C-alpha positions in Angstrom: 101.7 -77.3 141.4 103.6 -78.7 144.4 106.3 -76.0 144.3 103.5 -73.4 144.1 101.8 -74.9 147.2 105.0 -75.1 149.1 106.2 -71.6 148.5 102.8 -70.2 149.1 102.5 -72.0 152.4 105.9 -70.6 153.4 104.7 -67.1 152.6 101.4 -67.7 154.4 103.1 -68.8 157.6 105.6 -65.9 157.6 103.2 -63.2 156.6 100.4 -64.5 158.8 102.6 -64.4 161.9 103.9 -60.9 161.0 100.3 -59.6 160.4 99.2 -61.2 163.7 102.0 -59.5 165.7 101.9 -56.2 163.7 98.2 -55.6 164.5 99.0 -55.5 168.2 102.0 -53.3 167.7 100.1 -50.7 165.7 97.0 -50.8 167.9 99.0 -50.2 171.1 101.6 -47.9 169.5 99.2 -45.6 167.7 96.2 -45.8 170.1 92.6 -46.6 169.2 91.8 -43.3 167.5 94.8 -43.0 165.3 94.8 -46.6 164.5 91.2 -46.3 163.5 92.0 -43.2 161.4 94.8 -45.2 159.6 92.4 -48.1 159.0 89.7 -45.7 157.7 92.0 -44.1 155.2 93.2 -47.6 154.1 89.7 -48.8 153.7 88.7 -45.9 151.6 91.7 -46.5 149.4 90.9 -50.2 149.2 88.1 -49.1 146.9 90.7 -47.6 144.6 91.6 -51.2 144.0 88.5 -51.5 142.0 90.2 -49.4 139.3 92.4 -52.3 138.2 89.1 -53.7 136.9 90.0 -57.3 137.4 93.2 -56.9 135.5 95.3 -59.1 137.9 93.1 -62.2 137.5 92.8 -61.6 133.7 96.5 -61.2 133.4 97.1 -64.5 135.3 94.5 -66.3 133.2 95.8 -65.3 129.8 99.5 -65.6 130.7 98.8 -69.2 131.8 97.0 -70.0 128.5 99.5 -68.3 126.2 102.5 -69.6 128.2 101.1 -73.1 128.0 100.7 -72.7 124.2 104.2 -71.1 123.9 102.8 -68.0 122.2 105.7 -65.5 122.7 104.2 -62.6 120.8 100.9 -62.9 122.7 102.8 -62.9 126.1 104.7 -59.8 125.2 101.5 -58.0 124.1 99.5 -59.1 127.1 102.2 -57.9 129.6 102.8 -54.5 128.0 99.1 -53.9 127.3 98.3 -54.6 131.0 101.1 -52.3 132.2 99.9 -49.5 129.9 96.3 -49.9 131.1 97.5 -49.8 134.7 99.5 -46.7 134.1 96.4 -44.9 133.0 94.6 -46.2 136.1 97.3 -44.6 138.2 96.5 -41.2 136.8 92.8 -41.7 137.7 93.8 -42.5 141.3 95.3 -39.0 141.7 92.2 -37.3 140.2 89.9 -39.2 142.6 92.1 -38.4 145.5 91.6 -34.6 144.9 87.8 -35.1 145.1 87.9 -37.2 148.2 90.1 -34.8 150.1 87.3 -32.3 150.0 84.3 -34.4 150.9 85.4 -37.3 153.1 86.4 -35.4 156.3 83.0 -33.8 156.6 81.2 -37.1 155.8 82.8 -38.8 158.8 82.3 -35.7 161.0 86.1 -35.4 161.8 87.4 -32.6 163.9 89.6 -29.9 162.1 92.8 -31.5 163.4 91.7 -35.0 162.5 90.6 -33.8 159.1 94.0 -32.4 158.3 95.7 -35.7 159.3 93.2 -37.7 157.4 93.8 -35.7 154.2 97.6 -36.2 154.6 97.1 -39.9 155.0 94.9 -40.1 151.9 97.5 -38.3 149.8 100.4 -40.5 150.9 98.4 -43.7 150.5 97.1 -42.6 147.0 100.7 -42.3 145.8 101.5 -45.7 147.4 98.6 -47.3 145.7 99.4 -45.8 142.3 102.9 -47.4 142.5 101.5 -50.7 143.8 99.2 -51.2 140.8 102.1 -52.2 138.4 103.7 -54.4 141.0 100.4 -56.3 141.3 100.3 -56.8 137.5 103.9 -58.1 137.6 102.9 -60.5 140.4 100.0 -61.8 138.3 102.4 -62.3 135.4 104.6 -64.4 137.6 101.6 -66.5 138.8 100.5 -67.1 135.2 104.0 -68.5 134.4 103.8 -70.8 137.4 106.5 -68.9 139.2 104.8 -68.8 142.5 108.2 -69.2 144.2 109.2 -65.7 142.9 105.8 -64.3 143.6 105.8 -65.5 147.1 109.4 -64.5 147.7 108.3 -60.9 146.8 105.4 -61.3 149.2 107.6 -62.5 152.0 110.0 -59.7 151.5 107.1 -57.2 151.6 105.7 -58.7 154.7 109.0 -59.0 156.6 110.1 -55.5 155.6 106.7 -54.0 156.5 106.8 -55.7 159.9 110.4 -54.6 160.8 110.0 -51.1 159.5 106.6 -50.5 161.2 108.0 -51.9 164.5 111.0 -49.6 164.2 108.9 -46.6 163.5 106.7 -47.3 166.5 109.7 -48.1 168.7 111.2 -44.7 167.8 108.0 -42.9 168.7 106.8 -42.3 165.1 103.2 -41.4 164.5 100.7 -42.5 161.9 102.1 -40.3 159.1 105.5 -41.9 159.6 103.9 -45.3 159.1 102.3 -44.1 155.9 105.6 -42.8 154.5 107.4 -46.0 155.5 104.8 -48.0 153.6 105.4 -45.8 150.5 109.1 -46.5 150.6 108.6 -50.2 150.9 106.2 -50.3 147.9 108.9 -48.5 145.8 111.4 -51.2 146.7 108.9 -54.0 146.0 108.2 -52.5 142.6 111.9 -52.7 141.6 112.2 -56.2 143.0 109.2 -57.5 141.0 110.7 -56.0 137.9 113.8 -58.1 138.5 111.8 -61.2 139.2 109.7 -60.8 136.0 112.9 -60.6 134.0 114.3 -63.7 135.7 111.1 -65.7 135.2 110.8 -64.8 131.5 114.2 -63.7 130.0 112.6 -63.7 126.6 110.0 -61.0 127.5 110.2 -58.0 125.2 109.3 -54.7 126.7 108.4 -51.6 124.7 105.3 -49.6 124.0 105.2 -51.1 120.5 103.9 -54.3 122.1 100.8 -52.6 123.4 97.9 -53.9 121.4 94.3 -52.8 120.9 93.3 -56.4 120.4 94.8 -57.4 123.7 93.2 -54.5 125.4 89.7 -55.7 124.2 90.6 -59.2 125.3 91.6 -58.1 128.8 88.7 -55.7 129.2 86.0 -58.1 128.0 87.1 -60.8 130.5 88.0 -58.3 133.2 84.6 -56.5 133.2 82.7 -59.1 135.1 85.7 -59.8 137.3 85.5 -56.1 138.1 81.8 -56.3 138.8 82.4 -59.3 141.2 85.2 -57.2 142.8 82.7 -54.4 143.4 80.5 -56.9 145.3 83.5 -58.1 147.3 84.4 -54.5 148.2 80.8 -53.9 149.3 80.9 -57.1 151.3 84.2 -56.8 153.0 85.3 -53.2 152.9 82.2 -51.1 153.7 81.9 -52.2 157.3 84.5 -49.9 158.6 82.9 -47.0 156.7 79.5 -47.9 158.1 80.9 -48.1 161.7 82.7 -44.7 161.3 79.6 -43.0 159.9 76.7 -44.6 161.8 78.5 -45.4 165.1 81.9 -43.8 165.8 85.4 -43.8 164.3 86.9 -45.3 167.5 84.8 -48.5 167.1 86.6 -49.2 163.7 89.6 -50.4 165.7 88.1 -53.5 167.4 86.2 -54.4 164.3 89.3 -54.2 162.2 91.2 -56.4 164.7 88.6 -59.1 164.3 88.5 -58.8 160.5 92.3 -58.9 160.5 92.0 -62.3 162.2 89.6 -63.3 159.5 92.1 -62.2 156.8 94.7 -64.4 158.5 92.2 -67.3 158.4 91.6 -66.4 154.7 95.4 -66.6 154.0 95.2 -70.4 154.6 93.4 -70.7 151.2 95.9 -68.7 149.1 98.2 -71.7 148.6 95.3 -73.5 147.0 93.5 -70.9 144.9 96.6 -69.3 143.3 98.2 -72.4 141.8 94.7 -73.9 141.3 93.7 -71.1 139.0 96.8 -71.5 136.8 96.5 -75.3 136.6 92.8 -75.3 136.0 93.2 -72.8 133.1 95.9 -75.0 131.6 93.7 -78.2 131.8 90.6 -76.4 130.5 92.5 -74.9 127.5 93.5 -78.5 126.6 89.9 -79.6 126.9 90.7 -82.1 129.7 87.3 -81.7 131.3 87.3 -84.9 133.3 90.6 -83.8 135.0 89.1 -80.4 135.6 86.2 -81.9 137.4 88.5 -84.1 139.5 90.6 -81.1 140.3 87.6 -79.2 141.5 86.4 -82.0 143.8 89.9 -82.5 145.3 90.4 -78.7 145.9 87.0 -78.3 147.4 87.8 -81.2 149.8 91.0 -79.5 150.9 89.2 -76.1 151.3 86.4 -77.7 153.3 88.8 -79.3 155.6 90.7 -76.1 156.3 87.5 -74.1 156.7 86.1 -76.6 159.2 89.3 -76.9 161.2 89.8 -73.1 161.2 86.3 -72.4 162.3 86.5 -75.0 165.1 89.7 -73.4 166.5 88.3 -69.8 166.2 85.0 -70.6 167.8 86.3 -72.9 170.6 89.5 -70.9 171.3 88.4 -67.5 170.2 88.5 -65.9 173.6 92.0 -67.3 174.3 93.2 -65.9 171.0 91.9 -62.4 171.7 93.2 -62.6 175.3 96.8 -63.5 174.4 96.8 -61.5 171.2 95.5 -58.1 172.4 94.4 -58.3 176.1 91.8 -59.7 178.5 89.4 -56.7 177.9 89.3 -57.4 174.2 87.5 -60.8 174.8 84.3 -58.7 175.0 84.4 -58.8 171.2 84.1 -62.7 171.1 80.5 -62.6 169.7 81.7 -60.4 166.9 84.4 -63.0 166.2 82.0 -65.9 166.1 79.5 -64.2 163.8 82.2 -63.3 161.2 83.8 -66.7 161.5 80.6 -68.5 160.5 80.3 -66.3 157.4 84.0 -66.7 156.4 83.8 -70.5 156.9 81.0 -70.7 154.2 82.6 -68.4 151.7 86.1 -69.9 152.0 85.1 -73.5 151.5 83.5 -72.3 148.3 86.8 -70.7 147.1 87.4 -73.4 144.4 83.9 -72.7 143.0 84.9 -69.1 142.3 88.1 -70.2 140.5 86.4 -72.7 138.2 83.6 -70.4 137.3 86.3 -67.9 136.1 88.1 -70.7 134.3 84.9 -71.6 132.4 84.2 -67.9 131.7 80.9 -68.3 133.6 81.7 -65.6 136.0 78.8 -63.3 134.9 76.4 -65.0 137.3 79.1 -64.9 140.0 79.5 -61.2 139.5 75.7 -60.6 139.7 75.1 -62.5 142.9 78.3 -61.1 144.5 77.1 -57.5 143.8 73.6 -58.4 145.2 75.3 -59.9 148.2 77.4 -56.8 148.7 74.3 -54.4 148.4 72.4 -56.6 150.9 75.4 -56.5 153.2 75.6 -52.7 153.1 71.9 -52.3 153.8 71.6 -54.8 156.6 74.8 -53.5 158.2 73.4 -50.0 158.4 70.1 -51.2 159.7 71.4 -53.7 162.3 74.3 -51.3 163.4 71.7 -49.0 164.9 70.2 -51.9 166.9 73.2 -54.2 167.8 76.3 -52.0 167.3 79.3 -53.6 165.6 77.9 -57.1 166.1 75.0 -55.9 163.9 77.5 -54.9 161.2 79.0 -58.4 161.3 75.5 -59.9 161.0 74.9 -57.8 158.0 78.0 -59.3 156.4 77.4 -62.9 157.4 73.7 -63.4 156.6 73.9 -62.6 152.9 77.0 -64.9 152.7 75.0 -67.8 154.1 72.1 -67.3 151.7 74.2 -66.8 148.5 77.1 -69.2 149.1 74.9 -72.1 150.4 71.7 -71.5 148.5 72.8 -70.3 145.1 76.5 -70.8 144.2 76.9 -74.6 144.7 73.9 -75.3 142.4 75.2 -73.2 139.6 78.8 -74.4 139.8 77.7 -78.1 139.8 75.5 -77.4 136.8 78.4 -75.7 134.9 80.9 -78.6 135.7 78.3 -81.3 135.3 78.9 -82.9 138.7 76.1 -84.7 140.5 75.2 -83.5 144.0 75.8 -86.9 145.6 79.3 -87.1 144.2 80.0 -83.5 145.3 78.9 -84.1 148.9 80.5 -87.5 149.2 83.9 -86.6 147.7 84.3 -83.0 148.9 82.6 -82.7 152.3 82.0 -86.1 154.0 85.6 -86.9 155.0 86.5 -83.3 156.1 83.3 -83.4 158.3 84.3 -86.8 159.8 87.8 -85.6 160.5 86.6 -82.4 162.2 84.2 -84.4 164.4 86.8 -87.0 165.3 89.5 -84.4 166.0 87.2 -82.4 168.3 86.1 -85.5 170.1 89.7 -86.6 170.7 90.7 -83.0 171.6 88.0 -82.7 174.3 89.1 -86.0 175.9 92.8 -85.0 175.9 92.2 -81.5 177.3 93.1 -79.6 174.1 89.9 -77.6 174.3 90.3 -76.4 177.9 91.2 -72.9 179.1 95.0 -72.4 179.0 96.7 -70.7 181.9 99.4 -69.0 179.9 100.5 -68.4 176.4 103.0 -71.3 176.3 100.3 -73.7 177.3 98.0 -72.2 174.6 100.6 -72.5 171.9 101.1 -76.1 172.9 97.4 -76.8 172.7 97.2 -75.2 169.2 100.2 -77.3 168.0 98.5 -80.4 169.4 95.2 -79.6 167.6 97.1 -79.0 164.4 99.0 -82.3 164.6 95.7 -84.1 165.4 93.9 -82.6 162.4 96.9 -83.4 160.2 97.2 -87.0 161.2 93.5 -87.7 160.8 93.4 -85.8 157.5 96.3 -87.9 156.1 94.6 -91.2 156.8 90.9 -90.2 156.3 90.7 -87.2 153.9 93.6 -88.1 151.5 93.1 -91.1 149.3 95.8 -93.6 148.5 97.0 -91.7 145.4 97.1 -88.4 147.3 99.1 -90.1 150.2 101.6 -91.5 147.7 102.0 -88.1 146.1 102.6 -86.5 149.4 105.2 -89.1 150.3 106.9 -88.7 146.9 107.1 -84.9 147.1 108.2 -85.0 150.7 111.0 -87.4 149.9 112.1 -85.1 147.0 112.1 -82.1 149.3 114.2 -83.9 151.9 116.7 -84.9 149.2 117.0 -81.3 148.0 117.6 -80.1 151.6 120.2 -82.7 152.2 121.9 -81.9 148.8 122.1 -78.2 149.7 123.7 -79.0 153.1 126.0 -81.7 151.8 
């Protein structure tokens, strides 16, 4: 798992920095209205992502299991069946696009000129998404084979290419349609690259329509259905806000809300290095009926996620205004309350990330799907209701309140029941030490001046580095146990040896 963690962290850092910088470039380069129109079109098409019906997670799950059992025929059939199903989904995308082109511009009360541009963006991004579906399936196949290095290499190339090309388009005076076309070109290249990576990761993979299997189709669909239902809830929870704002308030307000949610997505990226390899490893252990190791892995991964969630929340709440000031501009700090409300919700849901993984591993995701959909529906209703009273902050409240109720009041109880873990052990081994580290780090930071108001960006960057080092040092000695510290030292020494060998 260490190689997966390392490569995913590398991808996280690179793509996180690019996403952070690119948001500012697009917002200032396109202007509030056209940026909002781009985000609105992207948000609508994010719902097309539902059409993969949980195929990506199901692909990763079954590939991990069949790969661990060395079942060559099953791997061939799973890959080709998944690709065949996703090709059919691509055809559905174009049919839905034709319907949306007629109704959506009037739904959002767009002017004739804006309607024409919005329709063009929908067409281009529909083609992009149809090509992106098979690339996602190939990425899931790589993850199932534990080739997170190749998966993350593709992600890094995607992120760097997107950042450079988008910057170049804006620098040359390109408009939002040029951005959409550039993204289409990048997706085509990534599709070809992922094909090469799959062949490299699994030279024995046989490709051909004869390997499509009705039995594999049923297997994937049966597991994917409740993943799909859960994904519906996630879409209602995270991707309806821009639509609500555009419909109930105004399209222009989608821009500041998207900037804050983009910051939340960067926060969320910190958990990808854990949940991706964790899913593959947990499926392997569960398939071998090593249930005690499964429980231990759950507690350790929850401990790490709680630590990252607490640390990230502390930085965003205490330095949120500084982040917005240096990232966008001083005027944007007026959205600080929006940032705080969403950060609280994301903290809760992200520290529960391992819970989601292990419920899927144990095939107990029906309940997860049910309460996620209920949470999404509550989010939609509350966001519409509170938007009329509190504006975009009300939309954020509609997202956060159901998160707190479900992820603190329902999900932990069910997960601990499924894994047969006592509450005392869960709180002691997963949350006590991260909470102590967070309290200790904030206490030392306040004394040393790391929580003050920075005068310039260089000072602010130094403060963030100082906070990071403080959290890392305390986490090493307080959160990690002796076995985990020995493992970190061992893997660190091996990494240094590899680097020295490459430069020898």
